[in-house]
GUTIFI-734629 format. One line per 8 residues: number of its first residue (from 1); for each residue x, y, z of N, C-alpha, C. Coordinates in steps of 0.2 Angstrom, whole numbers. Each point is the difference from the previous one (the first is absolute). Layout:
residues N
NUM = X,Y,Z,X,Y,Z,X,Y,Z  ...
//
This chain:
residues 564
1 = 95,508,721,6,-3,-2,1,-7,5  4,-4,-3,0,-7,4,7,-3,-1  5,3,3,6,-4,1,0,-3,6  -4,-6,0,-2,-4,6,5,-6,0  -2,-5,4,4,-6,0,-1,-4,-6  -6,0,-3,-1,-3,-6,3,3,-6  0,6,0,4,4,-6,8,-1,1  2,-1,6,7,-1,2,2,-7,-3
9 = -5,-5,1,2,-7,-2,0,1,-8  -4,3,-3,0,1,-8,7,3,-2  2,5,4,6,4,-2,6,-5,1  0,-4,6,5,-5,1,1,-4,-6  -6,-3,-3,1,-4,-6,3,4,-6  -2,6,-1,2,4,-5,8,1,0  2,1,6,7,1,1,5,-6,0  -3,-6,-1,4,-6,0,5,0,-6
17 = -1,4,-6,4,0,-5,7,3,2  0,3,6,6,3,2,5,-5,4  -3,-5,2,3,-5,4,6,-3,-5  6,0,3,6,-2,-3,3,6,-3  -3,5,0,3,6,-3,5,4,4  5,3,-2,5,3,3,-1,8,1  1,2,6,-2,7,2,7,4,-2  -1,4,-6,6,4,-3,0,7,3
25 = -5,3,1,0,7,3,-5,1,5  2,4,5,-5,2,5,0,8,1  -6,3,-1,-1,7,1,-5,2,5  1,6,4,-5,2,4,-2,7,-2  -5,1,-4,-2,7,-2,-2,5,5  -3,-3,6,-1,5,5,-1,-5,6  -2,3,6,-1,-3,6,-5,-6,1  -4,0,-6,-6,-5,1,0,-5,-6
33 = 5,0,-4,0,-4,-6,7,-3,-1  0,-7,-2,6,-3,-2,-2,-3,-7  6,0,-5,-1,-3,-6,6,-5,-1  -2,-6,-1,5,-6,-2,0,-1,-7  6,0,-3,0,-2,-7,3,-7,0  -5,-5,-3,2,-7,0,0,-2,-7  6,-4,-1,1,-3,-6,-3,-8,0  -5,-1,-3,-3,-7,0,-3,-1,-7
41 = 0,-6,-2,-3,-3,-6,3,4,-6  6,2,0,3,4,-5,-2,7,-1  -3,3,5,-2,7,-1,0,3,7  1,7,0,0,4,6,-7,2,2  -1,-1,7,-7,2,2,1,5,6  -4,5,1,0,5,6,-5,-2,5  2,-2,5,-5,-2,6,0,6,4  -6,3,0,-2,6,4,-3,-2,7
49 = 3,2,6,-2,-1,6,-2,7,3  -6,1,2,-2,7,3,-4,-1,7  2,4,4,-3,0,7,-4,6,1  -1,4,-5,-4,6,0,-7,-2,3  -2,4,5,-6,-2,4,-6,-1,-5  -1,4,-5,-6,0,-4,1,-5,-6  7,-1,-2,1,-4,-6,5,-6,1  0,-3,6,4,-5,2,-1,-6,-5
57 = 5,-3,-2,0,-5,-5,6,-3,-2  0,-6,-4,6,-3,-3,-2,-3,-6  4,2,-6,-2,-3,-6,6,2,-5  0,-4,-6,5,2,-5,-3,6,-4  4,5,-1,-2,6,-3,3,1,-6  -4,4,-5,3,2,-6,2,7,0  -1,3,6,1,8,1,7,1,2  3,5,-1,6,2,3,-1,5,5
65 = 4,0,6,0,4,5,7,3,1  1,7,1,7,3,0,3,-2,7  6,0,0,4,-2,6,4,6,2  1,1,7,4,5,3,8,-1,-2  3,5,0,7,0,-2,4,-4,5  -2,0,6,4,-4,5,-5,-5,3  1,-7,0,-5,-5,3,0,1,8  -6,-1,2,-1,0,8,3,-6,3
73 = 1,0,6,3,-5,4,-3,-7,-1  -7,0,1,-3,-6,-1,1,-3,-7  0,4,-5,2,-3,-7,7,-3,0  5,4,3,7,-3,0,0,-7,4  -4,0,5,0,-7,4,-3,-5,-5  -5,1,-3,-3,-5,-5,5,-2,-5  3,5,-3,5,-1,-5,6,-5,3  1,1,6,6,-4,3,-3,-7,1
81 = -6,-1,2,-2,-7,2,-4,-3,-6  -3,3,-5,-4,-3,-5,3,1,-7  3,5,-2,3,1,-7,4,-5,-2  -1,-3,-6,4,-6,-2,-3,-6,2  -4,0,5,-3,-7,2,-6,-2,-5  -2,-6,1,-6,-2,-4,-6,-2,4  -6,1,-2,-6,-2,3,-1,-7,0  0,-3,6,-1,-8,0,-8,-1,1
89 = -4,5,3,-7,-2,0,-3,7,2  -7,0,-2,-4,6,2,-6,-3,3  -2,2,6,-5,-4,3,-5,5,4  -6,-2,1,-4,4,4,0,-3,8  -1,5,5,0,-3,6,-7,-1,2  -2,-6,1,-7,-2,1,-5,3,-5  -5,3,2,-4,4,-4,0,8,1  6,1,3,1,7,2,2,4,-6
97 = 0,7,0,3,4,-5,7,1,1  4,-6,0,7,0,1,3,-4,-6  5,2,-4,3,-3,-5,8,-1,2  2,-6,0,7,0,2,5,-2,-6  5,4,-1,5,-2,-5,6,-4,4  1,-6,-2,5,-4,2,6,1,-4  6,2,2,5,2,-4,7,-3,3  3,-4,-5,6,-3,2,6,4,-4
105 = 5,2,4,6,4,-3,6,-2,4  5,4,-1,7,-1,4,2,6,4  3,-1,5,3,6,4,6,2,-3  3,5,4,7,3,-2,5,-5,-1  0,-6,3,6,-4,0,-2,-6,-5  -6,0,-3,-2,-5,-4,-4,-6,2  -2,0,7,-4,-5,3,-7,1,-2  -4,-6,-1,-7,1,-1,-4,3,5
113 = -5,4,-1,-4,2,5,-7,1,-3  -5,-1,5,-7,0,-2,-3,6,3  -4,4,-4,-4,6,3,-7,0,-2  -4,3,4,-8,0,-2,-2,7,0  -3,2,-5,-3,7,0,-7,0,1  -3,2,5,-7,-1,2,-3,7,-2  -5,-1,-5,-4,6,-2,-7,0,3  -1,4,5,-7,0,3,-4,6,-3
121 = -5,-2,-3,-5,5,-4,-6,1,5  0,4,4,-5,1,5,-2,8,1  0,3,-5,-2,7,0,5,5,4  -2,3,5,4,4,4,5,-4,4  -1,-6,1,4,-4,4,5,-4,-5  0,1,-6,4,-3,-5,8,1,2  4,-5,-2,7,0,2,4,-5,-5  6,1,0,5,-4,-4,5,-2,5
129 = 1,-7,2,5,-2,5,5,-5,-3  6,2,1,5,-5,-2,2,-4,6  0,-7,-1,1,-5,5,5,-5,-1  4,-1,5,4,-6,0,-4,-6,3  -2,-5,-5,-5,-5,3,4,-5,4  7,-1,-1,3,-5,4,0,2,7  1,6,2,0,3,7,-7,3,2  -4,0,-5,-7,4,1,1,7,2
137 = 5,3,-3,2,7,3,-2,5,-6  -3,6,2,-1,6,-4,6,3,-1  2,1,-7,6,3,-2,-1,8,0  -6,1,-3,-2,7,0,-7,0,-4  -3,6,0,-7,1,-3,-1,7,-2  -5,1,-5,-1,7,-2,-3,4,6  -4,-3,4,-3,3,6,2,-3,6  2,4,5,2,-3,6,-6,1,5
145 = -1,-6,4,-5,1,5,3,-2,7  0,5,5,3,-1,6,-5,-4,5  2,-3,5,-5,-3,5,-5,5,2  1,7,1,-5,5,2,-5,1,-5  1,-2,-6,-5,1,-6,-4,-6,0  4,-6,0,-4,-6,-1,3,-5,5  -4,-2,5,3,-4,5,0,-8,-2  -4,-1,-5,0,-7,-2,6,-2,-4
153 = 2,4,-5,6,-2,-4,4,7,-1  6,-1,2,5,5,-1,4,-1,-7  0,5,-4,3,0,-7,6,5,0  6,-3,3,6,4,0,6,-5,-2  5,3,-3,6,-4,-1,2,-4,6  1,-7,-1,3,-4,5,-5,-3,5  -7,2,-1,-5,-3,3,-3,-7,-3  -2,-5,4,-3,-6,-3,-6,2,-4
161 = -1,-3,-6,-6,1,-4,-6,-3,3  -5,3,1,-7,-2,2,-5,1,-6  -3,-4,-2,-6,1,-5,-5,4,3  -4,3,-4,-6,4,2,-5,-5,4  -4,2,5,-4,-4,3,-5,-3,-5  -2,-6,1,-5,-4,-4,-7,2,2  -4,1,-5,-7,1,1,-4,-7,2  -5,1,4,-4,-7,1,-4,-2,-5
169 = 3,-1,-6,-4,-2,-6,3,-7,-3  -4,-3,-4,3,-6,-3,2,1,-7  5,-4,-2,3,1,-7,-6,-3,-4  -2,4,-5,-6,-3,-4,2,-6,-4  6,-1,-2,3,-6,-4,0,-6,4  -1,1,7,-1,-6,4,-7,-2,3  -5,4,-3,-7,-1,2,-3,-6,-4  -3,-5,4,-3,-5,-3,-7,2,-2
177 = -4,-5,-3,-7,2,-2,-4,1,6  0,-4,5,-4,0,6,1,7,4  6,2,0,2,7,3,-3,5,-4  1,0,-6,-3,5,-5,-7,1,1  -4,-6,0,-7,0,1,-2,3,6  4,0,5,-2,3,7,0,7,-1  4,3,-5,0,7,0,-6,3,-4  -4,-4,-3,-5,2,-4,-7,1,4
185 = 1,-1,6,-6,1,4,-1,7,2  5,4,-1,-1,7,1,-4,4,-5  -4,5,3,-4,4,-5,4,5,-4  6,2,2,5,4,-3,6,-4,-2  0,-3,-6,5,-5,-2,7,4,-1  0,6,-3,6,4,-1,3,1,7  -4,2,5,3,2,6,3,-6,4  -4,-6,-1,3,-6,3,6,-3,-3
193 = 1,1,-7,6,-2,-3,6,4,2  -2,7,1,5,5,2,3,-2,7  -5,-2,4,2,-1,7,4,-7,1  -2,-4,-4,2,-7,1,6,-2,-4  1,2,-6,5,-2,-5,6,5,0  6,-3,0,6,4,0,1,2,-7  3,6,-1,2,3,-7,-6,3,-4  -6,0,3,-6,3,-3,0,8,1
201 = -1,4,-5,-2,7,1,-7,0,-1  -3,6,2,-8,1,-1,-1,-1,-7  4,2,-5,-2,-1,-7,0,-7,-2  5,-4,2,-1,-7,-2,-5,-4,4  -1,2,6,-6,-3,4,-6,1,-3  -1,6,-3,-7,2,-3,0,-4,-7  5,-1,-3,0,-4,-7,-1,-7,1  3,-3,6,-2,-7,1,-7,-1,2
209 = -3,5,4,-7,-1,2,-4,1,-6  1,4,-4,-4,1,-7,1,-7,-4  5,-3,0,1,-6,-4,-4,-6,3  0,0,7,-3,-5,3,-8,1,-1  -2,6,1,-7,1,0,-3,-1,-7  5,1,-5,-3,-1,-7,4,-6,-4  0,-5,4,4,-6,-2,-3,-4,-5  -7,0,-1,-3,-4,-5,-1,-7,2
217 = 3,-5,-4,-1,-7,2,6,-2,4  5,4,1,7,-2,3,-1,-1,7  4,-4,4,0,0,7,4,6,2  -2,3,6,3,6,3,8,-2,1  1,-6,2,7,-1,1,4,0,-6  -3,-3,-5,4,0,-7,1,7,-2  -5,5,1,1,7,-2,6,3,4  0,-2,7,5,3,4,7,-3,-2
225 = 1,-6,-2,6,-3,-2,2,3,-7  -5,1,-4,2,3,-7,2,7,1  -3,4,5,2,7,1,7,0,3  2,-4,4,7,-1,3,5,-1,-5  -2,-5,-5,5,-2,-5,2,6,-5  -5,5,0,2,5,-4,6,4,2  1,0,6,6,3,3,7,-4,0  -1,-6,-2,5,-5,-1,3,-1,-7
233 = -2,5,-4,2,-1,-7,7,1,-1  3,-3,-4,8,1,-2,1,7,-3  -4,2,-4,0,6,-3,-6,4,1  -1,3,5,-6,4,2,-1,6,-4  -6,2,-1,-1,6,-4,-4,5,5  0,6,-3,-3,6,5,-7,3,-3  -4,3,4,-6,3,-2,0,7,4  -2,5,-4,0,7,3,-7,2,-1
241 = -3,4,5,-6,3,-1,-1,6,4  -2,5,-3,-1,7,4,-8,0,2  -1,1,6,-7,1,3,0,6,4  -3,5,-3,0,7,4,7,3,-1  2,1,6,7,3,1,5,-6,2  -2,-6,0,4,-5,3,3,-4,-6  6,-2,1,3,-5,-5,0,-7,3  -3,-4,-3,-1,-7,2,4,-5,-4
249 = 4,-5,3,4,-4,-4,0,-7,3  1,-5,-4,0,-7,3,4,-4,-5  2,-6,2,2,-5,-5,-5,-5,-3  -6,1,2,-6,-3,-2,-5,4,-3  -5,-2,-4,-5,4,-2,-5,1,5  -3,6,1,-4,1,6,-7,1,-3  -4,-6,1,-6,0,-3,-6,4,4  2,1,6,-5,4,4,0,7,-1
257 = 5,3,-4,0,7,-2,-1,1,-7  -4,6,-1,-1,2,-7,4,6,-2  1,0,-7,4,6,-2,5,-2,-5  4,4,-3,4,-1,-5,7,-3,3  1,-6,-1,5,-4,2,6,-1,-5  6,2,2,6,0,-4,4,-6,2  1,-5,-5,4,-6,2,8,2,-2  4,-3,4,7,1,-1,4,-7,0
265 = 5,0,-4,4,-7,-1,3,-2,6  2,4,4,4,-2,6,-2,5,6  2,-2,6,-2,4,6,5,6,0  6,-1,-2,5,5,0,-3,6,-4  -2,-1,-6,-3,5,-5,-6,3,4  -4,-4,3,-6,3,4,2,5,5  5,-2,4,2,4,5,3,6,-2  4,0,-6,3,6,-3,-6,5,-2
273 = -5,-3,-2,-6,4,-2,-3,3,6  -1,-4,5,-4,3,6,4,5,4  7,-2,1,4,4,5,5,5,-3  3,-2,-6,6,4,-1,-1,8,-1  -5,2,-3,-1,7,-1,-1,4,6  -4,-4,5,-1,3,6,6,0,5  4,-5,0,6,-1,4,5,5,-3  0,1,-7,5,5,-2,-2,7,2
281 = -6,1,0,-2,7,3,2,1,7  -1,-5,4,2,0,7,8,1,0  4,-3,-4,7,1,0,2,7,-2  -4,3,-4,1,7,-2,-2,5,6  -5,-2,3,-3,4,6,6,0,5  3,-6,2,5,0,5,6,4,-2  1,1,-6,6,4,-3,-1,7,-1  -7,1,-2,-1,7,-2,-6,3,4
289 = -1,-2,6,-6,3,4,2,7,1  6,2,2,2,7,2,-1,4,-7  2,-3,-5,0,4,-7,-7,1,-2  -5,-5,1,-7,2,-1,-3,5,4  2,0,6,-2,6,5,3,6,-2  6,0,-2,3,7,-2,-3,2,-7  -1,-4,-4,-4,2,-7,-7,3,2  -4,-3,4,-6,2,2,0,7,3
297 = 5,1,5,1,6,3,1,6,-5  5,-2,-5,1,5,-5,-6,2,-4  -4,-5,-2,-6,2,-4,-4,4,4  -1,-2,7,-5,4,4,3,8,1  6,0,0,3,7,1,0,4,-7  1,-3,-5,-1,3,-7,-7,2,-1  -5,-4,2,-7,1,-1,-2,6,4  3,1,6,-2,6,4,3,6,-3
305 = 6,-1,-3,4,6,-3,-5,2,-6  -3,-5,-4,-4,2,-5,-6,4,2  -3,-1,6,-5,3,2,2,8,2  5,0,3,3,7,2,1,4,-6  3,-3,-5,2,3,-6,-6,2,-4  -5,-4,0,-7,2,-3,-3,6,3  1,0,7,-3,6,3,4,6,-2  7,0,0,4,5,-2,-2,3,-7
313 = -1,-5,-5,-2,1,-6,-7,4,-1  -4,-2,4,-7,4,0,1,7,3  4,1,5,2,7,2,3,4,-6  5,-4,-3,4,4,-5,-4,2,-6  -6,-4,-1,-4,1,-6,-4,6,1  0,4,5,-3,6,1,4,6,-3  5,-2,-4,4,5,-3,-4,5,-5  -5,-3,-3,-4,4,-5,-4,5,4
321 = -2,-1,6,-3,5,4,5,6,2  6,-2,2,5,5,1,1,4,-6  1,-3,-6,1,4,-6,-6,5,-1  -6,-3,0,-6,4,-1,0,6,5  1,-1,6,0,5,5,5,6,-1  6,-2,-2,5,4,-2,-2,5,-6  -3,-3,-5,-2,3,-6,-6,5,1  -4,-2,4,-6,4,2,2,6,4
329 = 5,-1,5,2,6,4,4,5,-5  4,-3,-5,3,5,-4,-4,4,-4  -6,-3,-2,-5,3,-5,-4,5,4  0,0,7,-4,4,4,4,4,5  6,2,-2,4,3,5,-3,7,2  -4,3,-4,-3,7,1,-5,-1,5  -2,-6,2,-6,-1,5,4,-1,7  6,-1,0,3,-3,6,5,5,3
337 = 1,-1,7,5,5,3,3,-4,6  6,2,2,3,-4,6,-4,0,6  0,-5,4,-4,-1,6,-7,-3,-1  -2,-2,-6,-6,-4,-1,2,-7,2  -5,-3,3,0,-7,2,-3,-5,-5  -4,2,-4,-3,-3,-6,-4,4,-5  -1,-3,-5,-4,4,-6,-4,-5,-4  -5,3,-3,-4,-4,-5,1,3,-6
345 = 1,-4,-5,1,3,-7,-4,-5,-5  -1,3,-6,-4,-4,-5,5,-5,-3  -1,-6,-1,4,-5,-4,-2,1,-7  4,3,-4,-1,1,-7,1,-6,-4  3,-5,3,0,-7,-4,-6,-4,0  -4,2,5,-7,-4,1,-5,3,-5  -4,-4,-3,-5,3,-5,-5,3,4  -1,-2,6,-6,4,4,3,6,4
353 = 6,1,-1,3,6,4,-1,-1,7  2,-6,3,-1,-1,7,5,4,4  -2,1,6,4,5,5,4,-5,4  7,2,0,5,-4,4,2,4,6  0,-4,6,3,4,6,7,-3,1  4,5,1,8,-1,0,2,2,7  3,-4,4,3,2,6,7,4,-1  1,6,3,6,4,-1,4,0,7
361 = 6,2,-1,4,2,6,0,7,1  -2,3,5,-1,7,1,7,3,0  5,-3,2,7,3,0,3,0,-7  -3,-2,-5,3,0,-7,-4,5,-4  4,3,-5,-4,4,-5,-4,-5,-5  -4,3,-4,-4,-4,-4,5,-4,-5  5,4,-3,5,-4,-4,3,-6,3  2,2,7,4,-6,4,-5,-6,1
369 = -7,2,1,-4,-6,1,-1,-4,-6  0,4,-6,-1,-4,-7,7,-4,-1  5,3,2,7,-4,-1,0,-6,4  -3,1,6,0,-6,5,-4,-6,-3  -5,2,-3,-4,-6,-3,4,-3,-6  3,4,-4,5,-2,-5,5,-5,2  3,2,6,5,-4,3,-3,-7,3  -6,1,3,-3,-7,2,-1,-4,-6
377 = -2,3,-6,-2,-4,-6,7,-3,-2  5,3,-1,6,-3,-2,3,-5,5  -1,1,6,2,-6,5,-4,-6,-1  -7,1,-1,-5,-5,0,2,-4,-7  2,4,-5,1,-3,-6,6,-5,0  5,3,3,6,-5,1,-1,-6,5  -4,2,5,-2,-6,5,-4,-5,-4  -5,2,-4,-4,-5,-4,4,-4,-4
385 = 5,3,-3,5,-4,-5,4,-5,4  3,2,6,4,-4,4,-5,-6,4  -6,2,2,-4,-4,3,-2,-6,-5  -2,2,-6,-1,-5,-5,5,-5,-2  7,3,0,5,-4,-1,1,-5,6  -1,2,6,0,-4,6,-5,-5,0  -6,2,-2,-5,-5,-1,1,-6,-5  3,2,-6,2,-5,-5,5,-4,3
393 = 5,3,3,6,-4,3,-3,-5,5  -4,2,5,-3,-4,5,-4,-6,-3  -4,2,-5,-4,-5,-3,5,-6,-3  5,3,-3,5,-5,-3,3,-4,5  2,3,6,3,-4,6,-5,-5,2  -7,2,1,-5,-5,2,0,-6,-4  0,1,-7,-1,-5,-5,7,-4,1  5,3,1,7,-4,0,0,-5,7
401 = -2,3,5,0,-4,6,-6,-5,0  -5,1,-3,-6,-5,0,3,-5,-5  4,1,-5,2,-5,-5,5,-4,4  4,3,4,5,-4,5,-4,-5,4  -5,3,3,-4,-4,5,-3,-6,-4  -3,1,-6,-2,-6,-4,5,-5,-1  6,3,-2,6,-5,-1,2,-4,6  0,3,6,1,-3,6,-5,-6,1
409 = -6,2,-1,-6,-5,1,1,-6,-4  3,1,-6,1,-6,-5,7,-2,0  5,2,4,7,-2,0,1,-6,3  6,-3,-2,2,-6,4,6,3,5  2,-4,5,4,3,5,6,4,-3  3,-3,-5,7,2,-3,-1,7,-4  -7,2,-2,-1,6,-3,0,6,5  -1,-1,6,-1,5,5,6,4,1
417 = 6,-3,0,6,4,1,1,5,-6  -2,-2,-6,1,4,-6,-5,6,1  -6,-1,3,-4,6,1,2,5,5  3,-3,5,3,4,5,6,4,-3  4,-3,-4,6,3,-3,-3,6,-4  -5,-1,-4,-3,5,-5,-2,6,4  -3,-1,6,-3,5,4,6,4,3  5,-3,2,6,3,2,4,4,-5
425 = 0,-2,-6,3,3,-6,-4,6,-2  -7,0,1,-4,5,-2,-1,5,6  4,-1,5,0,5,6,-6,0,4  -4,-6,0,-6,0,4,1,-3,7  5,-4,1,2,-3,6,8,-1,0  3,0,6,7,-1,1,2,-7,-1  5,-1,-4,3,-7,-1,3,-3,6  -2,-6,1,3,-4,6,8,-1,-1
433 = 3,2,6,7,0,0,2,-7,2  5,-2,-4,3,-7,2,8,1,-1  3,-3,5,8,0,0,2,-4,-5  -4,-6,-2,3,-4,-5,-1,4,-7  5,-2,-5,0,3,-6,-6,-3,-4  -4,4,-3,-6,-3,-3,2,-3,-7  -2,-6,-1,1,-3,-7,-5,3,-5  2,2,-5,-5,3,-5,-3,-6,-4
441 = -7,0,1,-4,-5,-3,-4,3,-5  0,-3,-6,-5,2,-6,-7,-2,2  -5,4,-2,-7,-2,1,-1,-6,-4  -5,-4,3,-1,-6,-4,-8,-1,-1  -2,2,-6,-7,-1,-1,-2,-7,0  -7,-2,2,-2,-7,0,-1,-3,-6  2,-6,-1,0,-3,-7,-7,-5,0  -3,0,-6,-5,-4,-2,1,-3,-7
449 = -4,-5,-1,1,-3,-7,-8,-1,-3  -1,3,-6,-7,-1,-2,-1,-7,-2  -7,-1,-2,-2,-7,-2,4,-3,-6  2,5,-4,3,-2,-6,8,0,1  2,1,6,8,0,1,4,6,0  -4,6,-1,4,6,0,1,3,6  7,2,2,1,3,6,-3,7,1  -2,1,6,-4,6,2,3,3,7
457 = 2,6,0,3,3,6,-5,5,3  -1,0,7,-4,5,3,3,4,5  0,7,0,3,4,5,-4,0,6  2,-1,6,-4,0,6,0,7,4  5,4,-2,1,6,3,3,5,-5  1,6,2,2,5,-5,7,-1,-2  4,-2,4,7,-2,-2,0,-5,-5  -4,-5,1,0,-6,-5,-3,2,-6
465 = -6,5,0,-3,2,-6,5,4,-4  4,4,3,4,4,-4,6,-4,-3  2,-5,4,6,-4,-2,-3,-5,-6  -6,-2,1,-2,-5,-5,-1,4,-7  -3,6,0,-2,3,-6,6,3,-3  4,3,3,6,4,-3,7,-4,0  0,-5,4,7,-4,0,-1,-7,-3  -5,-4,2,-1,-7,-2,-3,0,-7
473 = -6,3,-1,-4,-1,-6,4,3,-6  -1,-4,-6,2,3,-6,-5,4,-3  2,5,-4,-5,5,-3,-6,-3,-4  1,-6,-3,-5,-3,-4,-5,-5,4  2,-1,6,-5,-4,4,-6,4,3  -5,-4,2,-6,3,2,-1,1,7  -2,7,1,-1,2,7,-7,1,2  -2,-1,6,-7,0,2,-1,4,7
481 = -5,4,0,-2,3,7,-7,2,0  -3,-1,6,-8,2,0,-1,7,-2  -5,1,-3,-2,7,-3,-3,4,6  4,6,1,-2,5,5,-1,-3,7  4,-6,2,-1,-3,6,7,-2,3  2,2,6,7,-2,2,1,-7,0  6,-2,-2,1,-7,-1,7,-2,-2  2,-6,-2,6,-2,-2,2,1,-7
489 = 6,0,-2,2,0,-7,1,-8,-1  -2,-2,-6,0,-7,-2,3,0,-7  4,-5,-1,4,0,-7,0,-7,-2  -3,-2,-6,1,-6,-4,7,0,-3  4,-4,1,7,0,-3,0,-4,-7  -4,3,-4,-1,-3,-7,-2,6,-5  3,0,-6,-2,6,-4,-7,-1,-3  -2,-6,-1,-7,-1,-3,-4,-5,4
497 = -2,2,6,-4,-5,4,-6,-2,-3  -2,-6,2,-7,-3,-3,-5,3,4  -7,0,-2,-5,3,3,-2,-3,7  2,-6,1,-2,-3,7,5,3,5  7,0,-2,5,3,5,-2,8,1  -2,3,-5,-2,7,1,-6,1,6  -5,-5,-1,-5,1,5,2,-2,7  5,-5,0,2,-2,7,5,5,3
505 = 4,3,-4,4,6,2,-4,6,3  -6,1,-4,-4,5,2,-4,-2,7  -1,-6,0,-3,-2,7,4,0,6  7,-1,-2,5,1,6,0,8,1  0,4,-5,0,7,2,-6,2,4  -6,-3,-2,-6,2,4,1,-3,7  2,-6,1,1,-3,7,5,4,4  5,2,-3,5,4,4,-1,8,0
513 = -6,1,1,-2,7,0,-5,2,5  -3,6,0,-5,2,5,-6,-3,-1  -1,-3,-7,-6,-3,-2,-1,-7,1  5,-3,4,0,-7,1,-7,-4,1  -4,4,4,-6,-3,2,-6,2,-5  2,3,-5,-6,2,-5,0,-5,-6  -5,2,-4,-1,-4,-6,0,4,-6  1,-3,-6,1,4,-6,4,6,1
521 = 7,-1,2,4,5,1,4,2,-7  0,7,-2,3,2,-6,8,0,1  3,-3,-5,7,-1,1,3,3,-7  5,5,0,3,2,-6,6,-4,-1  2,-1,-7,6,-3,-2,3,3,-6  6,1,0,4,3,-6,7,-3,0  4,2,-5,7,-2,0,4,4,5  5,-3,3,4,3,5,3,7,-3
529 = 1,0,-6,3,7,-3,-5,5,0  -6,-1,1,-5,6,1,-1,2,7  4,-3,5,-1,2,7,6,5,2  -2,5,3,5,5,1,0,3,7  5,2,3,0,2,7,1,8,0  -4,4,2,1,7,0,5,2,4  4,6,-1,5,2,4,-3,2,7  4,-2,5,-2,2,7,-6,-4,2
537 = -3,-5,-4,-5,-4,3,1,-5,5  -4,-1,5,1,-5,5,1,-7,-2  3,-4,4,1,-7,-2,-6,-3,-2  0,-4,-5,-5,-4,-2,-5,4,-5  1,6,0,-5,4,-4,3,1,-8  -5,-2,-4,2,1,-8,-6,2,-3  2,2,-7,-6,2,-5,1,-5,-5  -5,-1,-4,1,-5,-6,-6,2,-5
545 = 1,-3,-6,-4,2,-6,0,-6,-4  -5,1,-6,-1,-5,-5,-2,-7,4  -4,1,5,-2,-6,4,-7,-3,-3  -1,-6,2,-6,-4,-1,-3,-2,7  -6,-1,0,-3,-2,7,-4,-6,-1  1,-4,6,-4,-6,0,-3,0,7  -6,-4,1,-3,0,7,0,-7,2  3,-1,6,1,-6,3,-3,0,8
553 = -1,-6,2,-2,-1,7,6,-4,4  3,3,5,5,-3,4,-2,-7,3  5,-5,0,-2,-6,3,6,-3,3  -1,-1,7,6,-3,4,2,-6,-2  -4,-5,-2,1,-6,-3,5,0,-6  -2,4,-5,4,1,-6,7,3,2  0,4,4,7,3,3,4,-5,2  -3,-5,5,4,-5,3,3,-5,-6
561 = -4,-1,-5,2,-5,-5,5,3,-5  0,7,0,5,3,-5,7,2,4  0,0,7,6,1,3,5,-5,-1  6,3,-2,6,-5,-2,2,-3,6
//
């Protein structure tokens, strides 16, 4: 990955279309992300700012992130100072990974005021700082740094703003030909570029070294200047490459790397591809970490119960032996007498007339010993029936909890509460008590649109599945589900969908299922009228008939394109 100074420069150019735009809304989905809705050029754009250590970035996003019911304090402060203001400039601080939004707005009494929002994209040191540039004072920040944590720069409200310490490197855009030629004396060009030129990550240092070494008839300095010009494009494009387990991206083509490179029309689209799914998974983990542990513990307990029940079943299956011993004793009463501890009798059921040794109670009569075996037989027969019922129920419970576990893994943050509610309603866990009167919210399946314009809905959990299938969908619309695989209910809201929409809806069903990472996944589809819920069935469980089957391979890229 390479969100370095050069990529920051390219991103700064891409964000220039927001200049003169007005900040209409500000949201803070969580402690590490800010979303500004900006009205510019006759349309609304969502500017995502994230300081998540592994996914720190700033870009215009097409994805939506759910917001908490009550905004955090920092969000309230940003609204006070920035909402309604317009962006007068967007700039990069030198070649650092710092982008500054210059905002002009008015205070409570209508006087003009200027604010700066500094976005520092520095991995685990990333931060968002609101500054009063007239007084050079920090108004607040997403992360606070006390003097005991950082003696060079204190980041606390009311403190003077100090920029991060500068590295002993030269701005590459200020390097003349003679200075650049002096860098070429090194045996390791990429290391030399990395150590001497500001804004270069190892990825871009290797790319420049590769271009210089394979320059053909061009001069090294011309290659260098051309490379730098690529980051100064007014409308930069993105490039994505997967190498091993690594996701590599840049705003320039990377000639030194081989592999299947995917181009993007903008850096925002590129970063949505690289980061959004992973960041969304992290958001879910923050909200559902305890739920994931609880579900895994329940699965472990249920599997242990299965083992014990299987052992009980094996013991109960001895009932045929008890019945045989009882019948053989009754047939040989004339050979027995009270006080005997054992006897040997011929098993007349065996074609070889095998001899069977039977242990007796010396305190019982022969008839009482026979009756004792009949009693054991009846108890074992009852126990076997109950044990089998318990085994079936436990297996159903394991399937149900594993289905919820899969739903949590593929959920968005707002879906988690519905899963918790379902578990409480089913008696698996206690409902969280709240003094506030809970507002009844209807489940909201996720919306998609097929390539031909047909609306498609996807249930992300059991509550949404049931609501979609039995409340939202019309009887003549088309319903999808992976064949014999836990997954989502999917509905095309059209009576006679076209073939392309059917394949895309089937792909969505496969993607939002346990088979997400598989290929050629079987997906059944039928009319909603043919989907039924058995009496007493668990949430999300249905039976269906008159189905057809298609085979599809899930694709994250297609899902992103279809998302409404």
